[in-house]
C-alpha positions as CSV (number, residue, x, y, z in Angstrom):
1,M,-7.3,-26.6,20.7
2,P,-5.6,-28.9,18.2
3,K,-2.7,-30.9,19.5
4,E,0.5,-31.4,17.5
5,G,2.5,-34.1,19.2
6,D,3.2,-32.6,22.6
7,R,2.5,-29.0,21.2
8,K,-0.8,-27.7,22.3
9,V,-1.5,-24.8,19.9
10,V,-3.5,-21.9,21.4
11,A,-3.6,-19.4,18.5
12,S,-2.1,-19.2,15.0
13,N,-1.6,-16.3,12.7
14,R,-2.5,-17.8,9.3
15,K,-2.8,-14.4,7.6
16,A,0.9,-13.8,8.3
17,R,1.9,-16.6,6.0
18,H,-0.2,-14.9,3.3
19,D,1.0,-11.3,3.9
20,Y,4.7,-12.0,4.4
21,S,7.4,-14.2,2.9
22,I,8.9,-16.0,5.8
23,E,12.7,-15.9,5.9
24,D,13.5,-17.6,9.3
25,T,11.6,-18.9,12.3
26,F,12.4,-18.9,16.0
27,E,10.9,-20.3,19.1
28,A,10.7,-18.0,22.1
29,G,9.4,-18.4,25.7
30,L,7.0,-15.8,27.0
31,V,7.0,-14.0,30.4
32,L,3.3,-14.1,31.4
33,S,1.3,-13.4,34.5
34,G,-0.9,-16.1,36.1
35,T,-4.2,-14.9,34.6
36,E,-2.7,-14.7,31.2
37,V,-1.6,-18.4,31.4
38,K,-5.1,-19.4,32.6
39,S,-6.7,-17.4,29.7
40,L,-4.3,-19.1,27.2
41,R,-5.1,-22.5,28.5
42,L,-8.7,-21.8,27.7
43,G,-7.6,-21.2,24.1
44,R,-8.3,-17.5,24.0
45,A,-5.8,-15.3,22.2
46,S,-5.4,-13.3,19.0
47,L,-2.2,-12.7,17.0
48,I,-3.8,-10.6,14.3
49,D,-2.1,-7.2,15.1
50,G,0.9,-8.6,16.9
51,Y,4.5,-7.8,16.2
52,G,7.8,-8.2,17.9
53,Y,10.8,-5.9,18.3
54,I,14.2,-5.7,19.9
55,D,14.7,-2.7,22.2
56,D,17.9,-0.7,23.0
57,H,18.9,-3.1,25.8
58,A,18.9,-6.1,23.5
59,E,15.7,-7.5,24.9
60,A,12.9,-9.1,22.7
61,W,9.3,-7.9,23.2
62,L,6.0,-9.0,21.8
63,D,3.4,-6.2,21.5
64,A,-0.2,-5.9,20.5
65,V,-1.1,-9.5,21.0
66,H,-4.6,-9.8,22.5
67,I,-5.0,-12.2,25.4
68,P,-8.4,-11.4,26.9
69,E,-8.9,-11.0,30.6
70,F,-9.5,-14.2,32.6
71,F,-13.2,-14.2,33.4
72,Q,-12.7,-15.5,36.9
73,G,-9.8,-13.1,37.6
74,S,-10.1,-10.5,40.3
75,W,-8.9,-6.9,40.5
76,N,-5.3,-8.0,39.6
77,N,-6.3,-9.2,36.2
78,H,-3.9,-8.4,33.3
79,P,-4.5,-5.8,30.6
80,P,-5.5,-7.6,27.4
81,R,-2.9,-5.8,25.1
82,R,0.4,-5.3,26.9
83,K,4.0,-5.7,26.0
84,R,5.2,-9.1,26.9
85,K,8.9,-10.1,27.2
86,M,10.2,-12.9,25.0
87,L,12.9,-15.2,26.2
88,L,15.6,-15.9,23.5
89,H,19.3,-16.6,23.6
90,K,21.6,-13.6,23.1
91,E,22.8,-15.0,19.7
92,Q,19.2,-15.4,18.5
93,I,18.4,-11.8,19.5
94,L,21.5,-10.5,17.7
95,K,20.7,-12.5,14.6
96,I,17.1,-11.1,14.5
97,H,18.3,-7.6,15.3
98,N,20.8,-7.6,12.4
99,K,18.3,-9.0,10.0
100,I,15.7,-6.4,10.9
101,K,18.3,-3.6,10.8
102,Q,18.9,-4.4,7.1
103,G,15.6,-3.0,6.3
104,G,12.4,-4.4,4.9
105,Y,12.1,-7.1,7.5
106,T,9.8,-7.4,10.5
107,L,9.3,-9.8,13.4
108,V,5.9,-11.5,13.2
109,P,4.3,-14.0,15.6
110,L,3.1,-17.1,13.8
111,S,1.6,-19.1,16.7
112,I,1.3,-19.3,20.5
113,Y,1.4,-22.8,22.0
114,F,2.2,-24.8,25.1
115,L,5.2,-27.1,25.0
116,D,5.7,-29.3,28.1
117,G,3.5,-26.9,30.1
118,R,5.4,-23.7,29.1
119,A,4.0,-21.0,26.9
120,K,6.0,-20.5,23.7
121,V,5.6,-18.2,20.6
122,E,6.8,-19.1,17.1
123,L,8.3,-16.0,15.6
124,A,9.2,-15.3,12.0
125,V,11.6,-12.8,10.5
126,A,9.6,-11.9,7.4
127,K,9.5,-9.5,4.5
128,G,6.2,-8.0,3.4
129,K,4.7,-9.3,0.1
130,R,3.5,-7.0,-2.6
131,E,-0.1,-7.5,-3.9
132,Y,1.1,-9.2,-7.1
133,D,3.2,-11.6,-5.0
134,K,0.1,-12.7,-3.1
135,R,-1.8,-13.3,-6.3
136,Q,1.1,-15.3,-7.7
137,T,1.2,-17.5,-4.6
138,L,-2.5,-18.1,-4.7
139,R,-2.3,-19.0,-8.5
140,E,0.6,-21.4,-7.8
141,R,-1.3,-23.1,-5.0
142,Q,-4.4,-23.4,-7.2
143,D,-2.4,-24.8,-10.2
144,K,-0.8,-27.4,-7.9
145,R,-4.2,-28.4,-6.5
146,E,-5.6,-28.8,-10.1
147,S,-2.6,-30.9,-11.2
148,D,-3.0,-33.2,-8.1
149,R,-6.7,-33.7,-9.0
150,A,-5.8,-34.5,-12.6
151,I,-3.2,-37.1,-11.5
152,A,-5.6,-38.6,-9.0
153,A,-8.4,-38.8,-11.6
154,R,-5.9,-40.4,-14.1
155,K,-4.9,-43.0,-11.5
156,N,-8.6,-43.8,-10.8
157,M,-9.3,-44.4,-14.5
158,G,-6.4,-46.9,-14.7
159,E,-7.8,-49.1,-11.9
Protein backbone atom coordinates (compact mmCIF):
# COMPACT_ATOMS: atom_id res chain seq x y z
CA MET A 1 0.00 0.00 0.00
CA PRO A 2 1.52 3.35 -1.00
CA LYS A 3 1.83 5.93 1.72
CA GLU A 4 1.07 9.61 1.12
CA GLY A 5 2.37 11.47 4.15
CA ASP A 6 0.36 10.06 7.01
CA ARG A 7 -2.30 8.78 4.57
CA LYS A 8 -2.09 5.06 3.96
CA VAL A 9 -4.06 4.45 0.75
CA VAL A 10 -5.88 1.10 0.62
CA ALA A 11 -7.78 1.37 -2.67
CA SER A 12 -8.33 4.03 -5.32
CA ASN A 13 -10.87 4.34 -8.10
CA ARG A 14 -8.78 5.63 -11.02
CA LYS A 15 -11.53 4.88 -13.53
CA ALA A 16 -13.83 7.37 -11.78
CA ARG A 17 -11.57 10.25 -12.80
CA HIS A 18 -11.81 9.02 -16.39
CA ASP A 19 -15.59 8.45 -16.45
CA TYR A 20 -16.68 11.51 -14.47
CA SER A 21 -15.84 15.18 -14.28
CA ILE A 22 -15.21 15.87 -10.59
CA GLU A 23 -17.04 18.94 -9.23
CA ASP A 24 -16.28 18.75 -5.51
CA THR A 25 -14.54 16.33 -3.12
CA PHE A 26 -15.26 15.43 0.50
CA GLU A 27 -13.59 13.30 3.16
CA ALA A 28 -15.87 11.03 5.19
CA GLY A 29 -15.29 8.55 7.98
CA LEU A 30 -16.58 4.99 7.63
CA VAL A 31 -18.50 2.89 10.14
CA LEU A 32 -16.89 -0.55 9.83
CA SER A 33 -16.90 -3.84 11.70
CA GLY A 34 -13.69 -5.34 13.10
CA THR A 35 -13.12 -7.85 10.30
CA GLU A 36 -13.62 -5.11 7.69
CA VAL A 37 -10.88 -3.02 9.27
CA LYS A 38 -8.53 -6.02 9.36
CA SER A 39 -9.25 -6.78 5.71
CA LEU A 40 -8.64 -3.13 4.75
CA ARG A 41 -5.34 -3.08 6.66
CA LEU A 42 -4.24 -5.95 4.42
CA GLY A 43 -4.95 -3.68 1.43
CA ARG A 44 -7.92 -5.62 0.12
CA ALA A 45 -10.78 -3.52 -1.27
CA SER A 46 -12.38 -2.59 -4.58
CA LEU A 47 -14.23 0.63 -5.38
CA ILE A 48 -15.13 -0.27 -8.97
CA ASP A 49 -18.94 -0.44 -8.62
CA GLY A 50 -19.21 1.69 -5.50
CA TYR A 51 -21.50 4.68 -5.14
CA GLY A 52 -22.82 6.86 -2.36
CA TYR A 53 -26.27 8.24 -1.62
CA ILE A 54 -28.18 10.27 0.94
CA ASP A 55 -31.27 8.57 2.38
CA ASP A 56 -34.56 10.06 3.67
CA HIS A 57 -33.14 10.54 7.18
CA ALA A 58 -30.26 12.72 5.90
CA GLU A 59 -27.67 9.98 6.43
CA ALA A 60 -24.87 9.27 3.97
CA TRP A 61 -24.32 5.66 2.84
CA LEU A 62 -21.69 3.93 0.75
CA ASP A 63 -22.97 0.95 -1.23
CA ALA A 64 -21.52 -1.77 -3.50
CA VAL A 65 -17.94 -1.35 -2.29
CA HIS A 66 -16.29 -4.75 -2.10
CA ILE A 67 -14.26 -5.45 1.04
CA PRO A 68 -13.50 -9.19 0.98
CA GLU A 69 -14.04 -11.35 4.03
CA PHE A 70 -11.15 -11.53 6.47
CA PHE A 71 -9.48 -14.90 5.86
CA GLN A 72 -8.94 -15.55 9.59
CA GLY A 73 -12.45 -14.39 10.49
CA SER A 74 -14.89 -16.72 12.17
CA TRP A 75 -18.64 -17.17 11.78
CA ASN A 76 -19.21 -13.45 12.48
CA ASN A 77 -17.31 -12.32 9.36
CA HIS A 78 -18.86 -9.42 7.44
CA PRO A 79 -20.66 -9.72 4.09
CA PRO A 80 -18.32 -8.42 1.32
CA ARG A 81 -20.80 -6.00 -0.32
CA ARG A 82 -22.94 -4.29 2.26
CA LYS A 83 -24.16 -0.76 2.90
CA ARG A 84 -21.71 1.17 5.05
CA LYS A 85 -22.57 4.37 6.85
CA MET A 86 -20.41 7.41 6.14
CA LEU A 87 -19.71 10.02 8.79
CA LEU A 88 -20.10 13.58 7.52
CA HIS A 89 -21.13 16.89 9.04
CA LYS A 90 -24.77 17.87 8.54
CA GLU A 91 -23.76 20.88 6.39
CA GLN A 92 -21.72 18.62 4.11
CA ILE A 93 -24.62 16.16 3.78
CA LEU A 94 -27.02 18.98 2.87
CA LYS A 95 -24.55 20.42 0.34
CA ILE A 96 -24.11 17.00 -1.31
CA HIS A 97 -27.86 16.32 -1.24
CA ASN A 98 -28.70 19.68 -2.89
CA LYS A 99 -26.09 19.12 -5.60
CA ILE A 100 -27.33 15.59 -6.38
CA LYS A 101 -30.97 16.78 -6.36
CA GLN A 102 -30.14 19.23 -9.18
CA GLY A 103 -29.84 16.24 -11.48
CA GLY A 104 -27.01 14.77 -13.48
CA TYR A 105 -24.72 14.48 -10.45
CA THR A 106 -23.71 11.38 -8.53
CA LEU A 107 -21.66 10.57 -5.45
CA VAL A 108 -18.58 8.49 -6.34
CA PRO A 109 -15.89 7.10 -4.01
CA LEU A 110 -12.38 8.02 -5.20
CA SER A 111 -10.26 6.29 -2.57
CA ILE A 112 -10.27 4.51 0.78
CA TYR A 113 -7.37 5.22 3.11
CA PHE A 114 -6.30 5.26 6.74
CA LEU A 115 -5.64 8.65 8.32
CA ASP A 116 -4.19 8.47 11.84
CA GLY A 117 -5.54 4.93 12.23
CA ARG A 118 -9.09 5.72 11.11
CA ALA A 119 -10.66 4.50 7.87
CA LYS A 120 -11.69 7.35 5.58
CA VAL A 121 -13.21 7.55 2.11
CA GLU A 122 -12.65 10.36 -0.37
CA LEU A 123 -15.93 11.15 -2.13
CA ALA A 124 -16.60 13.21 -5.21
CA VAL A 125 -19.74 14.90 -6.42
CA ALA A 126 -19.34 14.18 -10.11
CA LYS A 127 -21.09 14.48 -13.43
CA GLY A 128 -20.82 11.69 -15.99
CA LYS A 129 -18.71 12.41 -19.08
CA ARG A 130 -19.89 11.70 -22.58
CA GLU A 131 -17.73 9.55 -24.86
CA TYR A 132 -16.42 12.56 -26.81
CA ASP A 133 -15.46 14.30 -23.53
CA LYS A 134 -13.35 11.27 -22.57
CA ARG A 135 -11.61 11.30 -25.96
CA GLN A 136 -10.97 15.03 -25.70
CA THR A 137 -9.44 14.62 -22.23
CA LEU A 138 -7.15 11.85 -23.48
CA ARG A 139 -6.14 13.97 -26.48
CA GLU A 140 -5.31 16.97 -24.24
CA ARG A 141 -3.22 14.78 -21.95
CA GLN A 142 -1.35 13.32 -24.92
CA ASP A 143 -0.73 16.78 -26.43
CA LYS A 144 0.64 18.06 -23.12
CA ARG A 145 2.94 15.04 -22.83
CA GLU A 146 4.27 15.60 -26.37
CA SER A 147 4.88 19.31 -25.76
CA ASP A 148 6.73 18.53 -22.51
CA ARG A 149 8.92 16.04 -24.40
CA ALA A 150 9.66 18.61 -27.10
CA ILE A 151 10.61 21.24 -24.51
CA ALA A 152 12.85 18.75 -22.68
CA ALA A 153 14.52 17.71 -25.96
CA ARG A 154 15.09 21.37 -26.85
CA LYS A 155 16.69 22.03 -23.45
CA ASN A 156 18.98 19.01 -23.86
CA MET A 157 20.13 20.25 -27.29
CA GLY A 158 21.08 23.63 -25.82
CA GLU A 159 23.38 22.12 -23.18
